[in-house]
N, C-alpha and C positions, 0 to 999 in steps of 0.2 A: 378467660378464654379457654375453651376446652381443646383437647388434641384434635378433635374433628375440625374445629374452626381454623386451627393452624394448617392442617392438611388441605382444607378447602381453599385456603388463600394462595396455594401454589398449584393450580391445575395444570400449568405448562410443564411441570417437572416429569410427568409420566410415571409409570410404575417403578417401584423400588428396584434398582439394579442388583444383580448378584455380584459376587466377588470377582468372577471372571470378566464380566462386562465392565466393571470398574477398572480392573487391571488393564484390559484392552484399551479402554478410553484414555487412561493415563499414559500408556505406552505410545499410543498414536499422538497424543498432545505433546508429549516430551520429544518425540521424534520430529514433529513439525517445528517446535520451538528451537531445537538444536540445529535443524537444517537452516531455519531462518537466521539464527545467530551466525552460523558459519558462512552463509551466503552473503549476508550484509557485512559481516566483518571483513571478508576477503575484498568485497567491493569498496568498503571504507578505506582499507589499507592502500588500495591502488588508485583511488580517485582524489583529485585535489579539492573536492567539494564535500560538504557534510551531507548526511542522509537527508536532512530537511531540505537543503538546497536541491539535492537530486530529486526529491519528491516534487518540488515546485516545478523543476525543469521538465520532469516526466509528464506532469499534468499539462503544462504549456505545449509540449510536443503533441499531446492528444488534441488539445483545443487551445490555440494561441489567443491571447487577448482577454483572458479571464481577469476578473477583478480579484483584489486581495481577499474580499469576503467569500467569493466563490471558491478560491483556493483553500481558505481556511475551513470551509464547510467540507470540502472534498477530503482534506487531510485530517479532519477531526481535531483541529488545533485552534488556538485563539488567534484572532486576527493580528494581534501585536507580535506574536511569535512568528507567524508567517511573514509579517512585515520585516522583521529582522533578517530572515533568510533572503527575502527579496532585496533588501538594502545591500546585503553582501554580494548578491548576484549582479546588482547594478554596478557596484564598485569594481567587479571583475569584468564588466563590459558584456555580460552574457545576457542580460535582460534590460528592458527599459520601460519606464512608466509613461503612458500617454493619456491624455484627457479622454474620459468616456464620452461618446458621441451624444448621448441622451441624458446623462446624469452629471451635472456639473461638479457634484461632491465627490465623485468617484473617478478612479483612474484604472485603466486597463494595463495589464502587464504583458509585454511582448518579448519574444525571443529576438535577439539582435542578429544582424548579418554576421557578426563576428562568431556568435554561438554556432550558427549554421556552418561556418567555415571550419570549426574545430570539433563539432559533435561526433565525428567519426572516431575520435580518440576514445571517448567514453564508450561508444558503441563497441569498439574493438576490445576494450577491457571487459565489458559485460559479456560479449560473445565468447571470449576466451574463458571466463569463469564458467559460463554455461556448458561450454564444451567439455571442461574438466569434470564438471558435476555429473554429466551424463556418460562419461567415459565407460566403455564396457557394457553399456545397456543397449539392447537391440532397438531398432527403430520401432518395432511393433510393441515392445514393452514400454518404450517411452511414450508413444502415442496413446497406449492404454492408460498409463499413469496420468497423463494430461487429461484424458477423458474422465477418469475417475475423480480427480481433484476438482475438475470443473463442475461435475455433478455435485460433489460435496459443497463446493462454494455456493452453488445455486440453491441447494437445500438449506444452507445457513442463511442465505438472503431471504428465503421464503419464511423461515422460522423468525427472523427478525421482523419481517412485515406482519406476520401473524400475531406477534406478541407486542407490537407497537414499539419496537426498539428503534 
């Protein structure tokens, strides 16, 4: 295989970046990773459920009654791993499994009335962390940051679709 063959095999990479572009990309990536670690670490310290359990609950708050398979696909996790999170949430009384109305082999996962009676506690923790994260940032700067991050997310989603990811 020649060098040309190797280069042609990666058409999605774009032109070779210069040192400044590489440095900017690494700084940006590092900043987002550190921000994510700090945010999730703070949340993990204050919440009585794991990050996986929180992800299951968040997805069910968006659309209650999803199947374990749907949750696993959305979370990019194996069904067995998601099942372990759901089992723990069932034990805590936060979710319940119910028969699927059209698929006898499947169960839907629903948030319980107990969850709805205590969800404000988690929401309070989350909003407190958010408030501290944006402390000292003007409403305009915050709105602009959200707009920019949303555009970046959308760009990455399009890239994923374009490259078959």
